[in-house]
N, C-alpha and C positions, 0 to 999 in steps of 0.2 A: 757523786755530786759533780754536775758539770753546768756549763753555761755562764760565760764571763760576765755577760750583760747583766745576768740575774744577781751576780755576786758583786757588782760593781755600784756603790752609791757615791755621787757627786758630793764631795764635801772638802772644806779647806784643809783639813787635818790629813784625810787620805791623800790630798794632792801633795802635802807637805812630806808624807812617808813616801810616796812614790818619787819625789825629788831626790830623796836620801838612797833608795834602791837605785836609781839612775846612777848617783854618784859612785855607788860601789862598783857597778858594772863598768865605769870610766876607768876606776882604779884596775880593774883587771886588765883592761886593755893597756893601760901605762906600763903595768908589770910585765906584760908580754914584749912591748917594745923595746923596754929598756933592761931586762933581765932575761939571760939565757937559761941560768941555773934553775931547775925547777924549785928547789929548796927555797932559793931566794924570792921567786915569785909567790910560793905559799905564805913565806912570812910577811911580804907585803900586803897580801890580800887579808891575812890574819889581823894586821894592824889596822887596817881599813875597816873591818868589820868591827873590832873592838871600839874604835873612834866613833864609828856610826852609833852603835848602841850606847854608848857614854853620853852621846848628843841627845839622844831621845827618850832615855829612861828617866823617871823621876828622881829628883837631887837625893833621895834616901838611898840610893843604890850606886856603887862604883862598879867599874869593870877593869879586870885584870887578866892574868893567866898564869898557870903554874900547876901545882899539885894540891890536891884537897886531902886532909887528914882529919880523923875523927878521934873521940876521946879514948878508944881502945887502942890506938896505935896503927889503924889500917890507914892505908894511902892510896889514893886514886893513880891513875896513869896521868901524864902531863895533858892538861886540858887547855885548848886554844882561847876559850872565854870562860872567865868566872867573874859571876855577877855577884856582888857582896852587899850585905845590908848594914844599917846603923850598928847592929850587934857585934860586927867584926872588930877586934881590937886593933888591928893595924890597918893604916893606909899606905899599900905598896905602891911605887911607881908603876905606871901601866906598861912601860917598855920592858922591863924586866920579870921574867918568871919568878915566882916566889909561892911559898907555903901558905895555904889558907885554911882556916879552922871551919869544919862542916856546918857549924852551928851559927855561923856568921855568913853562910852562902845562900843566895836565893836561888840562882839557876846556874847551870853549866852548860858549855856549848861546844862543838867541833865545826871548824871551818874548812870546806874542802873547795879548792880552785875548781875541780871536776869530781863529780861523783862517779865513781866506778864501781863495780861489783866488789873489787878488793878494797876500795876506800870504805864502802858501806860496811863490809866485814869489820874493818878495823874499827869503826864506830860502834858496832854492836859489842866487840870485845872489851872496847873500853868503857861502854855504859854498864856492861856486866860487873866490871871491876868496880865502877863508881857505886853501882847500886847495892854493893855489899857493904858499903859504910853505914854506919848506925848513928842516929840522932841521939843527943843527951836531952831529954825532954823533962822539965821539972813539972812536978805534979799540980802547981798553979797555972801552968802555961794553958793559953786558950787559943785555938786557931778559928780565926773569925770567918773565913770565906769557904771552908771546906765541910761537908758532913762528916760523921763519924765513920761511916762506911767507906768513903773515900779515902779517909786517912788511915784506914786499915789496908785499903788497896794499895796505896802509895807509900806506906810507913812514914809519912811525912817528910819524904826525901825531895830534895830540889829537883825539879825537872831537867832533862837533859834533852838538848835540840841540837840539830844538825843544820848549818847553813851553808848550801851549796851555790856557787856563783854558777855552775854549769852542770848538766847532766848527760851521762852516757848510759843510764839503765833505764829500760822500759819501767813505766809506772806500775803496771800489773806485776813486774817482776819485784820492784821494790816493795809493793804492798804484800806479796807473797812471803817475801824473805822477812819481812818485819812481823807479819801473822805467825811465822813459824819459828821465829827467833827464839832460843831458850831464855828461860827466866834466871835471874840472879838469885840464888839460894839467900835466904835472909838469916843472919845469927841472932837468936833471940837476945833481947836486952832486958825484958821484964821491969821496964821503967814506964812504959805508958800504955802499950797496945796488949789486948787480951789474946791477941793471935798474931803470928808472923807471917806474912804474906810473901812468897817469891816476887821479884820485881821484873818488870818489863825493863829492858836495857835503855830503851830510847822512848821519848814522848812525844816529839815533833820532828819532821824534816821540811825545811823551806828551800826550795830550788828558785832562786831569783828569776823573774820575769816568765815563770811557768805555774807556780802554784805551791800548795802546802799540804802536808800530809799530817794528821792528828792521830794520836792513840787514843781512842775513846774509852778502851778498857772494857768495863761491865755496861757502859752507857750511861751510867747514874753520876758521873763526875760533875764538876763545874762546867766543862764543856760538853754541850749536848748537841747532836744533829739529828734531824727527824726527817722522814720522807712521808709528807702529808700527816695522817693521823696514826701512823704506824707508831710502835715504841722506838724509844731512842736506839740509834745504830751503836753496833759494839765493833771493838778491835779497832783495825787502821783503816782509815778512809782520806782519800784524795780530794781536795778542793782545787778546782781550776779556776785561777783568778790572775788578772794583770797586775796584782798588787800583794804578792805573797809576803813581802817583808812587813807589810801593813798588817797582815793577817796575824803574822807571827808574834808581833807586838801586842796586839790584843790577847793573844792567846797567854804571853807570859804572864800580862797583867791578871788574866783570871787564874792561871796555874800556879802561880808563886804562892806558897802558903804565906798568910798575913798572921803571924804569930805575936800574940799579945803576951809579954813576959813580966812576971813580977821581979825575977832577978836576972842578971846579966848571965848567958849561957857559958861564960868563961868560969863561972864557979864550978862547972863540971868537969872540968879539965885539970889535970896536976901540973902544978907550976914549980 
Protein backbone atom coordinates (compact mmCIF):
# COMPACT_ATOMS: atom_id res chain seq x y z
CA UNK A 1 0.00 0.00 0.00
CA UNK A 2 1.77 3.15 -1.25
CA UNK A 3 1.06 6.77 -2.09
CA UNK A 4 1.83 9.27 0.62
CA UNK A 5 -0.65 11.85 -0.58
CA UNK A 6 -3.43 9.25 -0.49
CA UNK A 7 -2.54 8.48 3.11
CA UNK A 8 -2.35 12.10 4.25
CA UNK A 9 -5.33 14.02 5.52
CA UNK A 10 -4.94 17.58 6.72
CA UNK A 11 -6.07 17.82 10.35
CA UNK A 12 -5.11 19.70 13.46
CA UNK A 13 -4.51 16.46 15.36
CA UNK A 14 -2.35 15.05 12.59
CA UNK A 15 -0.24 18.21 12.52
CA UNK A 16 0.23 17.97 16.29
CA UNK A 17 1.40 14.36 16.01
CA UNK A 18 3.77 15.31 13.17
CA UNK A 19 5.26 17.96 15.45
CA UNK A 20 5.89 15.32 18.15
CA UNK A 21 7.58 13.09 15.57
CA UNK A 22 9.77 16.00 14.45
CA UNK A 23 10.79 16.61 18.07
CA UNK A 24 11.81 12.96 18.41
CA UNK A 25 14.11 13.24 15.40
CA UNK A 26 15.61 16.42 16.87
CA UNK A 27 16.40 14.43 20.03
CA UNK A 28 18.26 11.90 17.90
CA UNK A 29 20.35 14.71 16.41
CA UNK A 30 21.12 16.10 19.86
CA UNK A 31 22.16 12.66 21.09
CA UNK A 32 24.57 12.26 18.19
CA UNK A 33 26.16 15.66 18.74
CA UNK A 34 26.50 15.37 22.50
CA UNK A 35 27.14 11.66 23.12
CA UNK A 36 29.80 9.41 21.62
CA UNK A 37 28.88 6.19 23.42
CA UNK A 38 26.19 4.29 21.50
CA UNK A 39 24.59 3.00 24.70
CA UNK A 40 24.20 6.55 26.02
CA UNK A 41 22.69 7.64 22.72
CA UNK A 42 20.25 4.77 22.90
CA UNK A 43 19.24 5.65 26.44
CA UNK A 44 18.57 9.24 25.43
CA UNK A 45 16.32 8.36 22.50
CA UNK A 46 14.51 5.77 24.62
CA UNK A 47 13.82 8.46 27.23
CA UNK A 48 12.60 10.78 24.48
CA UNK A 49 10.26 8.10 23.11
CA UNK A 50 8.76 7.40 26.53
CA UNK A 51 8.30 11.11 27.18
CA UNK A 52 6.59 11.56 23.81
CA UNK A 53 4.21 8.66 24.39
CA UNK A 54 3.45 9.83 27.91
CA UNK A 55 2.44 13.19 26.47
CA UNK A 56 0.08 11.91 23.77
CA UNK A 57 -1.62 8.84 25.28
CA UNK A 58 -4.88 9.25 27.24
CA UNK A 59 -4.62 9.87 30.97
CA UNK A 60 -5.62 6.32 31.91
CA UNK A 61 -2.23 5.18 30.58
CA UNK A 62 1.24 5.65 32.04
CA UNK A 63 4.59 4.86 30.42
CA UNK A 64 7.64 3.25 31.99
CA UNK A 65 10.27 0.60 31.25
CA UNK A 66 11.57 -2.59 32.78
CA UNK A 67 10.36 -6.21 32.86
CA UNK A 68 6.85 -7.67 32.67
CA UNK A 69 5.87 -10.69 34.79
CA UNK A 70 2.74 -12.84 34.82
CA UNK A 71 0.91 -14.72 37.58
CA UNK A 72 2.75 -17.94 36.74
CA UNK A 73 6.21 -16.54 37.46
CA UNK A 74 7.36 -16.03 33.86
CA UNK A 75 9.11 -12.76 32.97
CA UNK A 76 9.83 -10.84 29.78
CA UNK A 77 13.17 -9.43 28.68
CA UNK A 78 14.00 -5.83 29.55
CA UNK A 79 11.49 -3.67 27.64
CA UNK A 80 12.19 -0.09 26.51
CA UNK A 81 8.53 0.96 26.72
CA UNK A 82 5.79 -0.42 28.96
CA UNK A 83 2.36 1.22 28.74
CA UNK A 84 0.28 0.56 31.86
CA UNK A 85 -3.42 0.87 32.63
CA UNK A 86 -5.31 1.97 35.73
CA UNK A 87 -5.37 -1.71 36.78
CA UNK A 88 -1.66 -1.65 37.57
CA UNK A 89 -1.17 -1.59 41.36
CA UNK A 90 1.97 0.59 41.35
CA UNK A 91 2.96 3.88 39.76
CA UNK A 92 6.66 3.60 38.99
CA UNK A 93 9.00 6.54 38.36
CA UNK A 94 9.51 6.66 34.60
CA UNK A 95 13.31 7.02 34.76
CA UNK A 96 13.93 3.74 36.59
CA UNK A 97 13.47 0.22 35.17
CA UNK A 98 10.91 -1.62 37.30
CA UNK A 99 8.83 -4.86 37.30
CA UNK A 100 5.32 -4.64 35.85
CA UNK A 101 2.33 -6.95 36.29
CA UNK A 102 1.17 -8.26 32.90
CA UNK A 103 -2.50 -7.75 33.68
CA UNK A 104 -1.90 -4.05 34.24
CA UNK A 105 -0.03 -3.63 30.93
CA UNK A 106 -1.67 -2.25 27.78
CA UNK A 107 1.24 -2.43 25.32
CA UNK A 108 5.01 -2.86 25.19
CA UNK A 109 7.64 -1.62 22.79
CA UNK A 110 11.27 -1.57 21.78
CA UNK A 111 13.01 1.64 20.72
CA UNK A 112 15.83 1.43 18.16
CA UNK A 113 18.09 4.34 17.21
CA UNK A 114 18.78 2.55 13.93
CA UNK A 115 17.00 -0.61 12.82
CA UNK A 116 19.44 -3.19 11.45
CA UNK A 117 18.96 -6.89 10.73
CA UNK A 118 20.61 -7.64 14.06
CA UNK A 119 18.35 -5.23 15.95
CA UNK A 120 15.31 -6.65 14.17
CA UNK A 121 16.30 -10.14 15.26
CA UNK A 122 16.72 -8.84 18.81
CA UNK A 123 13.15 -7.50 18.71
CA UNK A 124 11.81 -10.81 17.38
CA UNK A 125 13.55 -12.75 20.16
CA UNK A 126 12.23 -10.38 22.82
CA UNK A 127 8.77 -10.62 21.27
CA UNK A 128 8.81 -14.43 21.41
CA UNK A 129 9.73 -14.32 25.09
CA UNK A 130 7.09 -11.68 25.85
CA UNK A 131 4.33 -13.51 23.98
CA UNK A 132 4.92 -16.61 26.13
CA UNK A 133 3.47 -14.74 29.10
CA UNK A 134 -0.10 -15.61 30.08
CA UNK A 135 -3.00 -13.39 31.01
CA UNK A 136 -5.06 -13.98 34.15
CA UNK A 137 -8.59 -13.57 32.80
CA UNK A 138 -11.61 -13.53 35.11
CA UNK A 139 -14.76 -15.34 34.02
CA UNK A 140 -16.72 -12.08 34.17
CA UNK A 141 -14.15 -10.02 32.24
CA UNK A 142 -15.42 -8.55 28.97
CA UNK A 143 -13.27 -7.23 26.11
CA UNK A 144 -15.16 -4.35 24.52
CA UNK A 145 -13.23 -3.74 21.30
CA UNK A 146 -12.13 -7.16 19.97
CA UNK A 147 -14.05 -10.05 18.46
CA UNK A 148 -13.92 -13.52 20.02
CA UNK A 149 -11.94 -14.79 17.03
CA UNK A 150 -9.34 -12.07 17.39
CA UNK A 151 -9.05 -12.76 21.12
CA UNK A 152 -8.15 -16.36 20.31
CA UNK A 153 -5.62 -15.11 17.73
CA UNK A 154 -3.93 -12.80 20.23
CA UNK A 155 -4.69 -14.63 23.50
CA UNK A 156 -5.58 -11.14 24.77
CA UNK A 157 -1.88 -10.32 25.08
CA UNK A 158 -0.79 -6.66 24.92
CA UNK A 159 0.50 -5.63 21.48
CA UNK A 160 4.26 -5.35 20.96
CA UNK A 161 5.56 -2.51 18.75
CA UNK A 162 8.97 -1.36 17.54
CA UNK A 163 9.75 2.36 17.22
CA UNK A 164 12.81 2.96 15.04
CA UNK A 165 14.30 6.42 14.56
CA UNK A 166 16.20 5.31 11.44
CA UNK A 167 16.34 2.20 9.28
CA UNK A 168 19.10 0.27 7.52
CA UNK A 169 17.01 -2.67 6.29
CA UNK A 170 15.11 -2.80 2.99
CA UNK A 171 11.37 -2.75 3.61
CA UNK A 172 10.85 -5.91 1.55
CA UNK A 173 13.45 -7.64 3.72
CA UNK A 174 11.71 -6.54 6.92
CA UNK A 175 8.37 -7.78 5.55
CA UNK A 176 9.85 -11.16 4.65
CA UNK A 177 11.62 -11.51 7.99
CA UNK A 178 8.40 -10.74 9.85
CA UNK A 179 6.17 -12.98 7.74
CA UNK A 180 8.71 -15.81 8.25
CA UNK A 181 9.34 -15.14 11.97
CA UNK A 182 8.77 -18.13 14.28
CA UNK A 183 5.72 -18.09 16.50
CA UNK A 184 5.86 -18.10 20.27
CA UNK A 185 4.32 -21.29 21.70
CA UNK A 186 1.52 -20.65 24.15
CA UNK A 187 1.33 -22.50 27.44
CA UNK A 188 -2.32 -23.38 28.08
CA UNK A 189 -4.02 -21.58 30.96
CA UNK A 190 -7.54 -23.04 30.71
CA UNK A 191 -8.85 -19.83 32.23
CA UNK A 192 -10.63 -18.23 29.32
CA UNK A 193 -9.86 -19.47 25.82
CA UNK A 194 -11.11 -22.71 24.32
CA UNK A 195 -7.90 -23.05 22.33
CA UNK A 196 -4.33 -21.79 22.61
CA UNK A 197 -2.90 -20.05 19.54
CA UNK A 198 0.87 -19.64 19.01
CA UNK A 199 1.71 -15.95 18.98
CA UNK A 200 3.37 -13.64 16.46
CA UNK A 201 6.31 -11.98 18.21
CA UNK A 202 5.63 -8.44 16.94
CA UNK A 203 2.53 -6.49 15.99
CA UNK A 204 3.75 -3.21 14.47
CA UNK A 205 6.98 -1.51 13.37
CA UNK A 206 7.11 2.28 13.09
CA UNK A 207 10.04 3.92 11.27
CA UNK A 208 10.02 7.67 11.85
CA UNK A 209 9.81 9.73 8.69
CA UNK A 210 9.31 6.61 6.54
CA UNK A 211 6.22 4.57 7.32
CA UNK A 212 4.52 1.95 9.42
CA UNK A 213 4.29 -1.83 9.18
CA UNK A 214 1.25 -3.65 10.62
CA UNK A 215 0.70 -7.31 11.39
CA UNK A 216 -2.81 -7.91 10.07
CA UNK A 217 -2.76 -11.60 11.06
CA UNK A 218 -5.83 -13.34 9.57
CA UNK A 219 -7.18 -10.02 8.30
CA UNK A 220 -10.23 -10.15 10.56
CA UNK A 221 -8.89 -8.12 13.49
CA UNK A 222 -9.72 -4.56 14.55
CA UNK A 223 -7.20 -3.17 12.03
CA UNK A 224 -8.17 -4.07 8.46
CA UNK A 225 -6.70 -3.03 5.11
CA UNK A 226 -8.30 -3.75 1.76
CA UNK A 227 -7.43 -3.23 -1.88
CA UNK A 228 -10.66 -2.18 -3.56
CA UNK A 229 -13.36 -4.83 -3.16
CA UNK A 230 -10.86 -7.59 -2.38
CA UNK A 231 -10.98 -9.50 0.95
CA UNK A 232 -8.98 -8.02 3.84
CA UNK A 233 -5.20 -8.27 3.52
CA UNK A 234 -3.41 -10.75 5.77
CA UNK A 235 0.06 -10.94 7.31
CA UNK A 236 2.50 -8.03 7.43
CA UNK A 237 1.99 -4.94 5.25
CA UNK A 238 3.84 -1.66 4.82
CA UNK A 239 2.15 1.76 4.79
CA UNK A 240 4.19 4.53 3.21
CA UNK A 241 3.29 7.74 5.05
CA UNK A 242 4.93 10.97 6.18
CA UNK A 243 3.21 10.59 9.59
CA UNK A 244 4.10 7.10 10.84
CA UNK A 245 4.06 8.14 14.51
CA UNK A 246 0.49 9.39 14.10
CA UNK A 247 -0.51 6.10 12.44
CA UNK A 248 1.16 4.14 15.24
CA UNK A 249 -0.85 6.04 17.85
CA UNK A 250 -4.06 5.29 15.93
CA UNK A 251 -3.04 1.62 15.80
CA UNK A 252 -2.38 1.56 19.55
CA UNK A 253 -5.84 2.96 20.31
CA UNK A 254 -7.37 0.20 18.17
CA UNK A 255 -5.11 -2.70 19.17
CA UNK A 256 -4.91 -2.21 22.94
CA UNK A 257 -7.60 -4.46 24.47
CA UNK A 258 -10.25 -2.54 26.38
CA UNK A 259 -11.07 -4.89 29.25
CA UNK A 260 -14.07 -4.35 31.47
CA UNK A 261 -13.38 -6.11 34.76
CA UNK A 262 -15.65 -6.82 37.70
CA UNK A 263 -12.63 -7.43 39.96
CA UNK A 264 -9.07 -6.13 39.97
CA UNK A 265 -6.63 -8.50 38.20
CA UNK A 266 -4.51 -8.32 41.34
CA UNK A 267 -6.70 -11.03 42.87
CA UNK A 268 -5.18 -13.56 40.45
CA UNK A 269 -1.67 -12.93 41.80
CA UNK A 270 -0.21 -14.48 44.94
CA UNK A 271 0.67 -11.80 47.50
